[in-house]
N, C-alpha and C positions, 0 to 999 in steps of 0.2 A: 504493500500500500504506500502511495506517495506521501511524503511528509507535508503537512500543512503549516505554513509559516504564520506566526502570530502578528500580523501587521494590522489587525483589526478590520481588514477588508476594505482598506482605503483605495486601493487601485488593483485592477486585474492585470496580472503580468502574464502575457502569453508565453514567455520563456520559462516560467516556473513549472514545477511539477504539480499536477492536479489529480484529484481523486475521481476524475471522469475523463473520457476520451475528448480531447480538446482540439483535435485537428480541424474539425468542421467549424467550430466557433472561431478559431484563429484565421480561417479562410474568410468567413463572412464578416467578422467584426470590423476590420479596417475599412472595408468598402462601405459598411453602414455608417461609420463615423465620418467618412469623407463625402457622403452623399449630399449634394447641394439642397435637395428638398428637405431632407431630415434636419440639416443644420439650420435651415430657415424656420422650420416649425419650432425648433427648440428656442429660438430667439423670440419668435412672434407669440408663442403661447404664454410668455410672461407678462405681456401687456395688460390683458384683462385681469390676471391674477394679482400682480404687484402694482403696476402703474395706476390702474383704474379702481381696483378693489382694496388695495393696501394689505394684501395677504403676504404670507411668507413666500419665499422663492419657489417657483414652479418651472424655471427655465433650464438653461444648459447645465448649471452646476448641480441643481437638484437631480436632474436626469443622470448625470455622471455618478453621483453618490449612490442613487438608487440602483443603477446597473451594477456598480462595483460591489455593493453590499448584497445584492441579489445573487451574484455569481459566487461571492464568498459564502453566503448562506447555503447555496446549492452545493458547493464543494464540501462544506462541513457535514451536510446531511448525507452526501454520497459516502464520505468517510465513515459515517455511522451506519452504513448499509441500509439506508432508508429507500424504500421503493418509490419510484416516480412512475405515474400511470398515464400522463398525458400523451407523450410521444408513443409509448408502447401500445396503448389501446388504439391508436391510429395506424399501427403497423409501421411506424417510423423507427429509425435506429436510435440507440442510446445516445449517440453523439449529437442527435438533434434536440435533446432535452436542453442543453446549454444554449443552443441557438434560440429556442423558444423563449427561454428566460431573458436572454440579452435583447431580443427584439421587443418583447412585451415591456421590459423595463424602459427601453429607449422611447417607445411610442405611447406609453400609457396616458400621458397628460396632453396630447396634442389637441384634444377637444376643447382645451382652454381658449383656443383662438376664436371659438364660437361664443362660449360663455363659461365662467367659472362654475355656475350652478349646473348640476347634472352633466358635468363635463365628460364623465366616463362614457355616457351614451353617445355624445358627439364624437368621441375618439374613435368609435367603431367604424363608421363609414370612411372617415379620413384615413385611418390606418389600413383599412381594407384596400382602398385605392392604391396606397403607397406599396403595400405588400404585393399586389398584383403586378406592379412594375418591378419591384426589387427581387422577389424570390426566384423568378425564372433564371436568374444568373447562376443559381446554385442547385436548383431542384427541377425535376421533371413535372409535368402537369399534375399528375396525381399527388405527388409530394407537396406541390405548391398549395393545393386545396387543403390538405391535411395540416400542413404547417400553419397556414393562415387560420384555420379553425382553432388551433390551440393557442396561437398568439392572441387572437381576438377574445377568446374566452378569458385568458389571463388579464387582458386589459380591462374587460368589463367588470371583473370581480375585484378589482383593486380598490374600488371606492363606491360600491353599491350594496344594496340589500341582497343581491345574488351571491350565494356562498360559492367559493371555489369548489369545483368538482375534480380538480387535478392537483397534484402536489406542486407542479410547476406554477400554477396560478396562486397557490398559497404562498409560495416564495415571493412572488411579486407583491402580494397584499401586505406581507409583513415587512419586506424590504422598503416599501414606500414609507412606512411609519418610522423606520430606523434612521431616516434623515431628519434628525431633530436637534442637531447641535446649533449653537448660537449664531454661526455664520449664515444660517438660512433666513434668519429674521433681521439681518443687518439693515437692509434697505428700509422696511417699514419702521424699524426702531429709530433710525436716524432721521426719519421724516416725522417723528413724534408719535408713532403708533404705540399704544400701550394696551392693546387688547390681550386677552388671555393667551392666544396662540403666539403672539410676539413675545410677551413677557416669559412665558414658560419655556420657549425655545432659547431665550437669552440665558436661562438658568441651567441649560445643559452644556457642560464643558467638553465631554468626550463620550463617544460610543465605540465600543470595540466588540468584535465577534471572535470567539475562541472555541476550540474544541472543549466540550463539556466532559464531566465525569459521569454523572448520573443520567445525563441526556446528551444527545449528539452536539448540541450547540449551547454555548454560554454567551449571553449578551450582557456586557458590563457597561453601566451608564454612570457617569460621574456628574452629579449636580452641584451647583454652588449655592443654591438656596431652595427653599421649599416649593417655589413656583414650578419647579421642574416636575413635580408630582403630576401635574395636569398632562404633560406629554406622555408620562409613563402609564399612569393609572386610567387615563381616559382614552387618549389617542392610540397608543401602542396596544393596550389591553383590548380595545375594541377591534383593532385589526387582527390581533392574534386569535380572537374568538371565532370559531368555526372556520379557521384557515386551513385545517387539516394538520397543522403543525403544533397545536397546543401542547401535546405530550412530548414534543421533541426539542423544545427550546426552554431553557431556564433563563430568566431575566433577573438581574440583580442591579438595583439602582442605589447609589450611596451618596448622601449629602456630605461632600468632602469638607465643607466649611460650616458645618452645624455647630452652633454655640450652645445648643441645648439638646434635649432628646427629641425635639420636634422633627419628625420626618428624617430620621437619621439613616434609615435603610428600608428599602422596599424589595420584596421578592415576589415574582409571578411564576 
C-alpha cells in the first residue's frame, strides 16, 4: 500500500504515491485546469456569491481547496479499503473514480453564475454542456454518458436535500464543507461583513486531513475562538449527515486559544 503523506490535503501532487490508480486522473486533470471555459466559470461564479451577495469565496480558490481536499479524502478512504460504488455500478474502471471526484469538485459551484440561491440545480445543465464537450477527449461515447451521470449526481448532492447515492458524491459533499479556514471569508470580512458565516470562518485557523486510527480519516480543525463552532457543528455536521461517510470520518475541533473551558474541544 502506498504511503500517504500528512500534508493535510492542501495540494494534489500527481508525482506522489497514491492509494488509487492515478494515471487517468493525471491525464485528465491538467487539461481540465487549463480549459478556457472552466477557468472563466471559476472567475465568473464568484460575482453573485461574493460581489453581489457578500458571501464567502465560491471562486477559483474555493474550487482549488475543495478539489484538493476531495482527492485527499478519497485517497485516505481508499487506504482504508472503503468501497466506492459510483464508477463500478456504471461499469466504469476504478481509475475513473478519481476523475469523477476531480470533475465534480471543479464544477460543483458553476451554477452561481445564474444565482446563489438553488445554485446546485443551475450547475447541472451548465456542467452537462461542458462535460459533453470535455469528456470525449478521454472516453468513448458510452463512457462519456456514464461518467457524466456520476459527475452530475455528485454535483447535485453537494448542497441539496438529495442524499448522495454514491461514495464519490459523499466525498464531494463533505469536501465542500472542509473549506472553512479564515482565508475564505477575507473579502466579505474586509468589506465589513460580520454575518455568522464570515465570523465563524474567521475563527478557523487550520484544517488538516490525516489517516485515522479508529476510522479511515481524521479531520483536525484548529479554532481560535468559539465562533468556529458554527462551521463545525452546523455546516460540516450537516454535510456529513447522510453523506455515506458518517462512520468513516472522525472530526476533532480544538479551540487553541481558549481562556476558559468554553468550547475547548468538539468531536463528531
